[in-house]
Structure formats: C-alpha cells, structure tokens
DSSP file (Angstrom, degrees, kcal/mol; ACC not computed):
  #  RESIDUE AA STRUCTURE BP1 BP2  ACC     N-H-->O    O-->H-N    N-H-->O    O-->H-N    TCO  KAPPA ALPHA  PHI   PSI    X-CA   Y-CA   Z-CA
    1    1 A M              0   0    0      0, 0.0     2,-0.4     0, 0.0     0, 0.0   0.000 360.0 360.0 360.0 130.0  110.6  106.3  128.1
    2    2 A R        +     0   0    0      1,-0.1     3,-0.1     0, 0.0     0, 0.0  -0.642 360.0 170.2 -77.4 132.2  113.4  105.3  125.8
    3    3 A Y        +     0   0    0     -2,-0.4    93,-2.1     1,-0.1     2,-0.3   0.279  51.0  57.8-129.5  10.9  114.0  107.9  123.1
    4    4 A A  E     -A   95   0A   0     91,-0.3     2,-0.4     2,-0.0    91,-0.2  -0.987  55.2-150.5-143.4 152.9  117.2  106.8  121.3
    5    5 A K  E     -A   94   0A   0     89,-2.7    89,-2.9    -2,-0.3     2,-0.4  -0.975  28.7-163.4-117.9 137.8  118.8  103.9  119.5
    6    6 A T  E     +A   93   0A   0     -2,-0.4     2,-0.3    87,-0.2    87,-0.2  -0.943  19.7 175.2-132.8 142.1  122.5  103.6  119.8
    7    7 A V  E     -A   92   0A   0     85,-2.4    85,-3.1    -2,-0.4     2,-0.4  -0.979  21.3-139.9-134.9 152.7  125.5  101.9  118.1
    8    8 A K  E     -AB  91 134A   0    126,-2.2   125,-3.0    -2,-0.3   126,-0.8  -0.923  18.1-153.1-111.4 139.5  129.2  102.2  118.8
    9    9 A L  E     -AB  90 132A   0     81,-3.2    81,-2.1    -2,-0.4     2,-1.1  -0.886  19.0-139.7-115.9 142.1  131.7  102.3  116.0
   10   10 A R  S    S+     0   0    0    121,-3.6     2,-0.3    -2,-0.4    79,-0.1  -0.511  73.7  98.8 -92.4  63.1  135.3  101.3  115.8
   11   11 A L  S    S-     0   0    0     -2,-1.1    79,-0.2    79,-0.1     2,-0.1  -0.913  80.4 -96.9-138.7 163.0  136.2  104.3  113.7
   12   12 A S     >  -     0   0    0     -2,-0.3     4,-2.4     1,-0.1     3,-0.2  -0.461  41.2-110.6 -73.6 160.3  137.7  107.7  114.2
   13   13 A Y  H  > S+     0   0    0      1,-0.2     4,-2.1     2,-0.2    -1,-0.1   0.919 119.6  52.7 -57.6 -44.6  135.2  110.5  114.5
   14   14 A D  H  4 S+     0   0    0      1,-0.2    -1,-0.2     2,-0.2     0, 0.0   0.806 112.5  44.9 -66.0 -28.9  136.3  111.9  111.2
   15   15 A E  H  > S+     0   0    0     -3,-0.2     4,-1.1     2,-0.1    -1,-0.2   0.847 111.4  54.3 -77.2 -35.5  135.8  108.5  109.5
   16   16 A A  H  X S+     0   0    0     -4,-2.4     4,-2.7     1,-0.2     5,-0.2   0.890  95.2  64.5 -69.7 -41.9  132.4  108.0  111.2
   17   17 A V  H  X S+     0   0    0     -4,-2.1     4,-2.2     1,-0.2     5,-0.2   0.917 106.4  41.2 -54.6 -52.6  130.6  111.2  110.2
   18   18 A P  H  > S+     0   0    0      0, 0.0     4,-2.3     0, 0.0    -1,-0.2   0.864 114.3  53.8 -65.9 -31.6  130.5  110.5  106.5
   19   19 A K  H  X S+     0   0    0     -4,-1.1     4,-2.4     2,-0.2    -2,-0.2   0.888 108.3  49.8 -66.1 -38.3  129.7  106.8  107.1
   20   20 A V  H  X S+     0   0    0     -4,-2.7     4,-2.1     2,-0.2     5,-0.2   0.943 111.4  48.0 -63.8 -47.9  126.7  107.8  109.2
   21   21 A K  H  X S+     0   0    0     -4,-2.2     4,-2.5    -5,-0.2    -2,-0.2   0.905 113.2  48.4 -59.8 -41.7  125.5  110.2  106.6
   22   22 A E  H  X S+     0   0    0     -4,-2.3     4,-2.4     2,-0.2    -1,-0.2   0.899 108.3  53.5 -67.2 -40.9  125.9  107.5  103.9
   23   23 A A  H  < S+     0   0    0     -4,-2.4     4,-0.4     1,-0.2    -1,-0.2   0.900 114.4  42.0 -61.9 -40.2  124.1  104.8  105.9
   24   24 A F  H ><>S+     0   0    0     -4,-2.1     5,-2.5     2,-0.2     3,-1.1   0.877 111.3  55.0 -73.8 -37.3  121.1  107.2  106.4
   25   25 A R  H ><5S+     0   0    0     -4,-2.5     3,-1.9     1,-0.3    -2,-0.2   0.886 102.2  58.3 -61.0 -38.4  121.2  108.3  102.8
   26   26 A A  T 3<5S+     0   0    0     -4,-2.4    -1,-0.3     1,-0.3    -2,-0.2   0.697 106.3  49.9 -64.5 -18.6  121.0  104.7  101.7
   27   27 A R  T < 5S-     0   0    0     -3,-1.1    -1,-0.3    -4,-0.4    -2,-0.2   0.185 130.4 -92.2-106.0  14.6  117.7  104.5  103.7
   28   28 A G  T < 5S+     0   0    0     -3,-1.9     2,-0.5     1,-0.3    33,-0.2   0.558  83.8 129.8  93.4   8.9  116.2  107.6  102.1
   29   29 A F      < -     0   0    0     -5,-2.5    -1,-0.3    30,-0.2    30,-0.3  -0.834  37.1-163.5-100.9 132.0  117.3  110.2  104.6
   30   30 A G  E     -C   58   0A   0     28,-3.2    28,-2.6    -2,-0.5     2,-0.8  -0.663  28.3-107.7-101.6 166.1  119.0  113.4  103.6
   31   31 A T  E     +C   57   0A   0     -2,-0.2    26,-0.2    26,-0.2     3,-0.1  -0.856  38.8 168.5 -96.5 111.5  121.0  115.8  105.8
   32   32 A L  E     +     0   0A   0     24,-3.3     2,-0.3    -2,-0.8    -1,-0.2   0.834  66.3  11.9 -87.3 -38.3  119.0  119.0  106.4
   33   33 A T  E     -C   56   0A   0     23,-1.0    23,-2.5     2,-0.0     2,-0.4  -0.957  53.8-163.7-140.6 156.0  121.1  120.4  109.2
   34   34 A E  E     -C   55   0A   0     -2,-0.3     2,-0.5    21,-0.2    21,-0.2  -0.978   7.1-170.0-138.9 127.9  124.4  119.9  110.9
   35   35 A I  E     -C   54   0A   0     19,-2.5    19,-2.5    -2,-0.4     2,-1.3  -0.964  12.2-154.6-120.5 114.3  125.2  121.4  114.3
   36   36 A D  E  >  -C   53   0A   0     -2,-0.5     4,-2.3    17,-0.2    17,-0.2  -0.735  15.2-176.9 -86.4  94.0  128.8  121.2  115.5
   37   37 A V  H  > S+     0   0    0     15,-1.7     4,-2.8    -2,-1.3     5,-0.3   0.887  78.0  54.6 -64.3 -40.5  128.1  121.4  119.2
   38   38 A R  H  > S+     0   0    0     14,-1.0     4,-2.0     1,-0.2    -1,-0.2   0.938 111.4  44.1 -59.5 -47.7  131.7  121.4  120.2
   39   39 A A  H  > S+     0   0    0     13,-0.2     4,-2.6     1,-0.2    -1,-0.2   0.891 114.1  50.9 -65.1 -39.5  132.5  124.4  117.9
   40   40 A T  H  X S+     0   0    0     -4,-2.3     4,-3.0     2,-0.2     5,-0.4   0.932 111.4  46.1 -65.2 -45.7  129.4  126.2  119.1
   41   41 A L  H  X>S+     0   0    0     -4,-2.8     4,-2.0     1,-0.2     6,-1.7   0.869 114.0  49.5 -66.7 -35.0  130.1  125.8  122.8
   42   42 A K  H  X5S+     0   0    0     -4,-2.0     4,-1.2    -5,-0.3    -2,-0.2   0.944 116.2  42.0 -66.0 -46.5  133.8  126.8  122.3
   43   43 A E  H  <5S+     0   0    0     -4,-2.6    -2,-0.2    -5,-0.2    -3,-0.2   0.927 125.1  32.9 -66.4 -46.3  132.8  129.9  120.3
   44   44 A K  H  <5S+     0   0    0     -4,-3.0    -3,-0.2    -5,-0.2    -2,-0.2   0.824 138.0  14.2 -84.2 -32.5  129.9  131.0  122.5
   45   45 A L  H  <5S-     0   0    0     -4,-2.0    -3,-0.2    -5,-0.4    -2,-0.2   0.491  91.1-119.1-123.4  -7.0  131.0  129.9  126.0
   46   46 A G     << +     0   0    0     -4,-1.2    -4,-0.3    -5,-0.7     2,-0.2   0.673  64.9 147.4  72.3  15.5  134.7  129.1  125.8
   47   47 A E        -     0   0    0     -6,-1.7     2,-0.4    -7,-0.1    -1,-0.3  -0.560  38.9-145.8 -86.2 148.1  133.8  125.5  126.8
   48   48 A H        +     0   0    0     -2,-0.2     2,-0.3    -3,-0.1    -9,-0.1  -0.941  28.6 152.8-114.4 136.6  135.8  122.5  125.6
   49   49 A M        -     0   0    0     -2,-0.4     3,-0.1   -11,-0.1    -7,-0.0  -0.932  46.2 -77.3-149.9 173.2  134.2  119.1  124.9
   50   50 A E        -     0   0    0     -2,-0.3   -12,-0.1     1,-0.2     2,-0.0  -0.252  69.2 -72.0 -68.1 161.7  134.6  116.0  122.7
   51   51 A P        +     0   0    0      0, 0.0    34,-2.4     0, 0.0     2,-0.3  -0.360  62.9 172.4 -55.9 132.2  133.6  116.1  119.1
   52   52 A Y  E     - D   0  84A   0     32,-0.2   -15,-1.7    -3,-0.1   -14,-1.0  -0.911   9.0-179.4-153.5 113.4  129.8  116.1  119.0
   53   53 A L  E     -CD  36  83A   0     30,-2.9    30,-2.6    -2,-0.3     2,-0.6  -0.959  14.7-155.2-121.4 132.7  127.7  116.6  115.8
   54   54 A I  E     -CD  35  82A   0    -19,-2.5   -19,-2.5    -2,-0.4     2,-0.5  -0.946  13.6-163.7-105.7 121.0  123.9  116.7  115.6
   55   55 A I  E     -CD  34  81A   0     26,-3.5    26,-2.5    -2,-0.6     2,-1.0  -0.911  13.0-145.8-105.5 125.8  122.7  115.7  112.1
   56   56 A G  E     -CD  33  80A   0    -23,-2.5   -24,-3.3    -2,-0.5   -23,-1.0  -0.794  25.0-168.3 -89.3  98.9  119.1  116.6  111.2
   57   57 A A  E     -CD  31  79A   0     22,-2.7    22,-2.3    -2,-1.0     2,-0.4  -0.738   5.2-173.6 -95.5 135.5  118.1  113.7  109.0
   58   58 A C  E     -C   30   0A   0    -28,-2.6   -28,-3.2    -2,-0.4     3,-0.1  -0.991  23.3-159.3-134.4 130.5  115.0  113.8  106.9
   59   59 A N     >  -     0   0    0     -2,-0.4     4,-2.8   -30,-0.3     3,-0.3  -0.919  19.7-156.4 -99.2 104.0  113.2  111.2  104.8
   60   60 A P  H  > S+     0   0    0      0, 0.0     4,-2.6     0, 0.0     5,-0.2   0.846  87.8  51.9 -56.4 -39.5  111.1  113.6  102.6
   61   61 A A  H  > S+     0   0    0    -33,-0.2     4,-2.0     2,-0.2     5,-0.1   0.925 114.5  42.5 -64.9 -43.1  108.4  111.0  101.7
   62   62 A L  H  > S+     0   0    0     -3,-0.3     4,-2.6     2,-0.2    -1,-0.2   0.898 113.6  52.2 -69.9 -39.3  107.8  110.1  105.4
   63   63 A A  H  X S+     0   0    0     -4,-2.8     4,-2.7     1,-0.2     5,-0.2   0.921 109.5  50.1 -61.7 -42.8  108.0  113.8  106.4
   64   64 A N  H  X S+     0   0    0     -4,-2.6     4,-1.8    -5,-0.2    -1,-0.2   0.924 110.9  48.7 -61.0 -45.2  105.4  114.6  103.8
   65   65 A R  H  X S+     0   0    0     -4,-2.0     4,-1.3     1,-0.2    -2,-0.2   0.925 113.1  47.4 -61.0 -44.5  103.1  111.8  104.9
   66   66 A A  H  X S+     0   0    0     -4,-2.6     4,-2.5     1,-0.2     3,-0.3   0.910 110.8  51.0 -64.5 -42.3  103.4  112.9  108.6
   67   67 A L  H  < S+     0   0    0     -4,-2.7    -1,-0.2     1,-0.2    -2,-0.2   0.804 105.6  56.5 -67.8 -28.5  102.7  116.5  107.8
   68   68 A R  H  < S+     0   0    0     -4,-1.8    -1,-0.2    -5,-0.2    -2,-0.2   0.833 111.1  44.5 -69.2 -31.1   99.6  115.6  105.9
   69   69 A V  H  < S+     0   0    0     -4,-1.3     2,-0.3    -3,-0.3    -2,-0.2   0.916 136.5   0.1 -76.4 -45.2   98.3  113.9  109.0
   70   70 A E    ><  -     0   0    0     -4,-2.5     3,-1.6    -5,-0.1    -1,-0.3  -0.876  56.2-158.3-152.5 112.3   99.2  116.6  111.4
   71   71 A R  G >  S+     0   0    0     -2,-0.3     3,-1.6     1,-0.3    -1,-0.1   0.834  92.6  62.6 -60.8 -34.3  100.9  119.9  110.5
   72   72 A Q  G >  S+     0   0    0      1,-0.3     3,-2.1     2,-0.1    -1,-0.3   0.651  80.1  84.0 -69.7 -13.4  102.2  120.4  114.1
   73   73 A V  G X   +     0   0    0     -3,-1.6     3,-2.5     1,-0.3    -1,-0.3   0.708  68.3  83.6 -63.7 -16.8  104.3  117.2  113.8
   74   74 A G  G X  S+     0   0    0     -3,-1.6     3,-1.3     1,-0.3    -1,-0.3   0.741  75.6  71.2 -56.4 -21.9  106.9  119.4  112.1
   75   75 A L  G <  S+     0   0    0     -3,-2.1    -1,-0.3     1,-0.2    -2,-0.2   0.744  99.3  47.3 -64.0 -22.5  108.0  120.3  115.6
   76   76 A L  G <  S+     0   0    0     -3,-2.5    -1,-0.2    -4,-0.2    -2,-0.2   0.337  99.1 130.8-101.1   5.4  109.4  116.8  115.9
   77   77 A L    <   +     0   0    0     -3,-1.3     2,-0.2    -4,-0.2   -19,-0.1  -0.788  36.9  40.9-111.3 156.1  111.2  116.8  112.6
   78   78 A P  S    S-     0   0    0      0, 0.0     2,-0.6     0, 0.0   -20,-0.2   0.659  84.7-114.5 -75.1 177.7  113.8  116.2  111.3
   79   79 A C  E     -D   57   0A   0    -22,-2.3   -22,-2.7    -2,-0.2     2,-0.3  -0.684  35.3-135.0 -77.0 118.1  115.0  113.0  113.0
   80   80 A N  E     -D   56   0A   0     -2,-0.6    15,-2.3   -24,-0.2     2,-0.4  -0.562  21.0-171.3 -81.9 139.3  118.1  113.9  114.9
   81   81 A V  E     -DE  55  94A   0    -26,-2.5   -26,-3.5    -2,-0.3     2,-0.5  -0.999   9.1-154.3-127.2 126.9  121.2  111.7  114.8
   82   82 A V  E     -DE  54  93A   0     11,-3.5    11,-2.5    -2,-0.4     2,-0.5  -0.878   8.0-170.6-105.3 132.7  124.1  112.4  117.1
   83   83 A V  E     +DE  53  92A   0    -30,-2.6   -30,-2.9    -2,-0.5     2,-0.3  -0.989  22.7 162.4-118.3 119.9  127.7  111.4  116.3
   84   84 A R  E     -DE  52  91A   0      7,-2.5     7,-3.1    -2,-0.5     2,-0.4  -0.981  42.0-107.2-142.5 152.0  130.0  111.9  119.3
   85   85 A Q  E     - E   0  90A   0    -34,-2.4     5,-0.2    -2,-0.3     2,-0.2  -0.632  38.4-170.2 -77.3 126.0  133.4  110.8  120.4
   86   86 A G  E >   - E   0  89A   0      3,-3.3     3,-0.7    -2,-0.4    -1,-0.0  -0.471  39.5 -94.2-103.6-178.0  133.2  108.3  123.3
   87   87 A D  T 3  S+     0   0    0      1,-0.2     3,-0.1    -2,-0.2    -2,-0.0   0.851 122.1  20.8 -65.6 -35.2  135.9  106.9  125.5
   88   88 A D  T 3  S-     0   0    0      1,-0.1     2,-0.3   -79,-0.0    -1,-0.2  -0.105 133.2 -31.9-129.7  36.7  136.5  103.8  123.3
   89   89 A G  E <  S- E   0  86A   0     -3,-0.7    -3,-3.3   -79,-0.1     2,-0.4  -0.924  85.5 -46.0 145.3-168.1  135.1  104.8  119.9
   90   90 A V  E     -AE   9  85A   0    -81,-2.1   -81,-3.2    -2,-0.3     2,-0.5  -0.825  43.9-148.2-102.4 136.7  132.4  106.8  118.3
   91   91 A I  E     -AE   8  84A   0     -7,-3.1    -7,-2.5    -2,-0.4     2,-0.5  -0.898   8.7-166.1-105.7 129.8  128.8  106.7  119.6
   92   92 A V  E     -AE   7  83A   0    -85,-3.1   -85,-2.4    -2,-0.5     2,-0.4  -0.974   8.8-178.2-116.9 122.7  126.0  107.1  117.1
   93   93 A E  E     -AE   6  82A   0    -11,-2.5   -11,-3.5    -2,-0.5     2,-0.4  -0.980   4.0-170.7-124.2 131.4  122.5  107.9  118.6
   94   94 A A  E     -AE   5  81A   0    -89,-2.9   -89,-2.7    -2,-0.4   -13,-0.2  -0.943  32.1-102.5-121.9 143.8  119.4  108.3  116.6
   95   95 A V  E     -A    4   0A   0    -15,-2.3     2,-0.8    -2,-0.4   -91,-0.3  -0.320  36.6-112.5 -60.0 141.3  116.0  109.5  117.8
   96   96 A D    >   -     0   0    0    -93,-2.1     3,-2.2     1,-0.2     4,-0.2  -0.706  25.5-146.8 -74.8 113.0  113.4  106.7  118.4
   97   97 A A  T >  S+     0   0    0     -2,-0.8     3,-1.8     1,-0.3     4,-0.4   0.629  87.4  82.1 -63.8 -13.9  111.0  107.6  115.6
   98   98 A S  T >> S+     0   0    0      1,-0.3     4,-2.5     2,-0.2     3,-1.1   0.754  76.7  74.1 -62.0 -19.9  108.0  106.3  117.7
   99   99 A M  H <> S+     0   0    0     -3,-2.2     4,-2.1     1,-0.2    -1,-0.3   0.814  83.2  67.4 -60.4 -29.1  108.2  109.8  119.4
  100  100 A I  H <4 S+     0   0    0     -3,-1.8    -1,-0.2     1,-0.2    -2,-0.2   0.836 113.1  29.1 -61.3 -32.6  106.7  111.2  116.2
  101  101 A A  H <>>S+     0   0    0     -3,-1.1     5,-1.6    -4,-0.4     4,-0.5   0.796 120.8  50.9 -96.0 -33.8  103.4  109.4  117.0
  102  102 A T  H  <5S+     0   0    0     -4,-2.5    -3,-0.2     3,-0.2    -2,-0.2   0.862 102.2  57.4 -79.1 -34.9  103.5  109.2  120.8
  103  103 A V  T  <5S+     0   0    0     -4,-2.1    -1,-0.2     1,-0.2    -3,-0.1   0.959 118.6  31.5 -63.2 -50.2  104.2  112.9  121.6
  104  104 A P  T  45S-     0   0    0      0, 0.0    -1,-0.2     0, 0.0    -2,-0.2   0.571 103.5-135.6 -82.0  -4.0  101.1  114.2  119.7
  105  105 A A  T  <5 +     0   0    0     -4,-0.5    -3,-0.2     1,-0.2    -4,-0.1   0.917  50.9 150.0  52.5  48.8   99.3  110.9  120.6
  106  106 A N    > < -     0   0    0     -5,-1.6     3,-1.9    -6,-0.1     4,-0.4  -0.932  37.5-161.3-115.0 108.6   97.9  110.6  117.1
  107  107 A P  G >  S+     0   0    0      0, 0.0     3,-0.9     0, 0.0    -1,-0.1   0.736  88.1  68.4 -62.7 -22.1   97.3  107.0  116.0
  108  108 A D  G 3  S+     0   0    0      1,-0.2     4,-0.3     2,-0.1   -38,-0.1   0.712  97.5  54.1 -68.8 -18.4   97.3  108.0  112.4
  109  109 A L  G <> S+     0   0    0     -3,-1.9     4,-2.7    -8,-0.2     3,-0.3   0.620  85.4  87.4 -86.7 -14.0  101.0  108.8  112.7
  110  110 A E  H <> S+     0   0    0     -3,-0.9     4,-2.8    -4,-0.4     5,-0.2   0.895  86.0  48.3 -58.6 -46.4  101.9  105.4  114.0
  111  111 A P  H  > S+     0   0    0      0, 0.0     4,-2.0     0, 0.0    -1,-0.2   0.867 114.2  48.1 -65.0 -31.0  102.5  103.6  110.7
  112  112 A I  H  > S+     0   0    0     -4,-0.3     4,-2.6    -3,-0.3    -2,-0.2   0.923 113.3  46.7 -70.1 -44.9  104.7  106.5  109.5
  113  113 A A  H  X S+     0   0    0     -4,-2.7     4,-2.8     2,-0.2    -1,-0.2   0.886 111.0  53.4 -64.0 -38.9  106.6  106.5  112.7
  114  114 A D  H  X S+     0   0    0     -4,-2.8     4,-2.4    -5,-0.2    -1,-0.2   0.924 110.8  45.9 -61.6 -44.2  107.0  102.7  112.5
  115  115 A E  H  X S+     0   0    0     -4,-2.0     4,-2.3     2,-0.2    -2,-0.2   0.924 113.6  48.3 -65.9 -44.1  108.4  102.9  109.0
  116  116 A A  H  X S+     0   0    0     -4,-2.6     4,-2.5     1,-0.2    -2,-0.2   0.916 112.0  50.7 -60.7 -42.5  110.8  105.7  109.9
  117  117 A G  H  X S+     0   0    0     -4,-2.8     4,-2.7     1,-0.2    -2,-0.2   0.899 109.0  50.6 -62.4 -41.4  111.9  103.7  112.9
  118  118 A R  H  X S+     0   0    0     -4,-2.4     4,-2.4     2,-0.2    -1,-0.2   0.925 112.3  47.0 -61.9 -45.1  112.5  100.6  110.8
  119  119 A L  H  X S+     0   0    0     -4,-2.3     4,-2.1     2,-0.2    -2,-0.2   0.891 112.9  48.7 -65.4 -40.3  114.6  102.7  108.4
  120  120 A I  H  X S+     0   0    0     -4,-2.5     4,-2.4     2,-0.2    -2,-0.2   0.933 111.5  50.0 -63.9 -45.7  116.6  104.3  111.2
  121  121 A E  H  X S+     0   0    0     -4,-2.7     4,-2.6     1,-0.2    -2,-0.2   0.902 110.4  50.4 -60.2 -42.0  117.2  100.9  112.8
  122  122 A E  H  X S+     0   0    0     -4,-2.4     4,-2.5     2,-0.2    -1,-0.2   0.889 108.9  51.3 -64.6 -39.0  118.4   99.5  109.5
  123  123 A A  H  X S+     0   0    0     -4,-2.1     4,-2.1     2,-0.2    -2,-0.2   0.920 112.1  46.5 -63.4 -42.9  120.8  102.4  109.0
  124  124 A L  H  X S+     0   0    0     -4,-2.4     4,-2.7     2,-0.2    -2,-0.2   0.893 111.4  51.5 -66.9 -38.9  122.2  101.8  112.5
  125  125 A E  H  X S+     0   0    0     -4,-2.6     4,-2.6     2,-0.2    -2,-0.2   0.905 108.3  52.3 -63.1 -40.5  122.5   98.1  111.8
  126  126 A D  H  X S+     0   0    0     -4,-2.5     4,-2.0     2,-0.2    -2,-0.2   0.921 110.9  47.6 -59.1 -44.3  124.3   98.8  108.6
  127  127 A L  H  X>S+     0   0    0     -4,-2.1     4,-2.8     1,-0.2     5,-0.5   0.937 112.2  48.7 -62.4 -46.8  126.8  101.0  110.5
  128  128 A A  H  X5S+     0   0    0     -4,-2.7     4,-1.6     1,-0.2    -2,-0.2   0.892 112.4  49.0 -62.4 -39.5  127.3   98.4  113.2
  129  129 A A  H  <5S+     0   0    0     -4,-2.6    -1,-0.2    -5,-0.2    -2,-0.2   0.857 117.9  39.7 -68.6 -34.9  127.9   95.7  110.6
  130  130 A S  H  <5S-     0   0    0     -4,-2.0    -2,-0.2    -5,-0.2    -1,-0.2   0.810 143.3  -9.7 -86.9 -30.2  130.4   97.7  108.7
  131  131 A A  H  <5S+     0   0    0     -4,-2.8  -121,-3.6    -5,-0.2    -3,-0.2   0.283 104.2 105.9-151.7  13.6  132.3   99.4  111.4
  132  132 A G  E  << -B    9   0A   0     -4,-1.6  -123,-0.3    -5,-0.5     3,-0.1  -0.388  57.7-145.3-107.9 177.3  130.6   98.9  114.8
  133  133 A T  E     -     0   0A   0   -125,-3.0     2,-0.2     1,-0.5  -124,-0.1   0.313  64.0-102.2-113.1   0.1  130.9   97.0  118.0
  134  134 A G  E      B    8   0A   0   -126,-0.8  -126,-2.2     1,-0.2    -1,-0.5  -0.534 360.0 360.0 105.4-174.7  127.1   96.7  118.4
  135  135 A A              0   0    0   -128,-0.2    -1,-0.2    -2,-0.2  -129,-0.1   0.452 360.0 360.0 -79.2 360.0  124.5   98.5  120.4
C-alpha cells in the first residue's frame, strides 16, 4: 500500500522548510508539531544523519469533521510531512490522507480523507512548481 506523496525540491534544506510550511498553510494546514529527527538522534544516541524534519500539519476544519465521525481517528492525526536532505536536493514527503479512512475502514471518513488528500496534493504541486523537480 502506498502511503506517501513525494516531491523533490531544488532548494537548500534551510530554504525548503519555510516554503513547505507556507505551501501547506496556503491550503489551510497549520504546523502543530515539529520533530528535528537529526537533532534527537544525535542527542539521544550520538548518531549522525542528514537534516530530517517531521512536521505535524493539521487542517482544523477537516480534523474536526473527522473526529466527529470517529473519535479514534485522532490516532492518525495530524498529517505528517517529512522534509529531508536527499543526495541531489530536498525531498518532501506527505502522508497519503486516504490512510485516514482506510485504516479504520470507515466509509464516512472517505470524503474527509479525499478532501485532505486533494489539499495535500495541491500543496505539494505548489512546491514542485515553485522550486521542485517533480515527483
């Protein structure tokens, strides 16, 4: 099962992070959480890795609709977006929002997941058009 949508950007990591946040903000998603995986692994395990950030993106209106259908769906929220340094640019990966409906197998969540998926796809397309190399 495919669970991510991906674009590659021709930007530095430091340039990409704010552009990713802005592209999602333009589609109604706020940033609830940020996890700097590289810093965490270095601090906790002494491991070194490429820049890698997990952004917990949330569209409040869609989250509210989903939670009204099924409270347990909160386990699948927020929609995670990964920004990481690749060999030849920055890779941006966003969760495939269809997971919100397929994991609990609740058809009432499908229109909400479809809308979230469309907005996520549009945000990634915006990024690819402004600074990317495509999917």
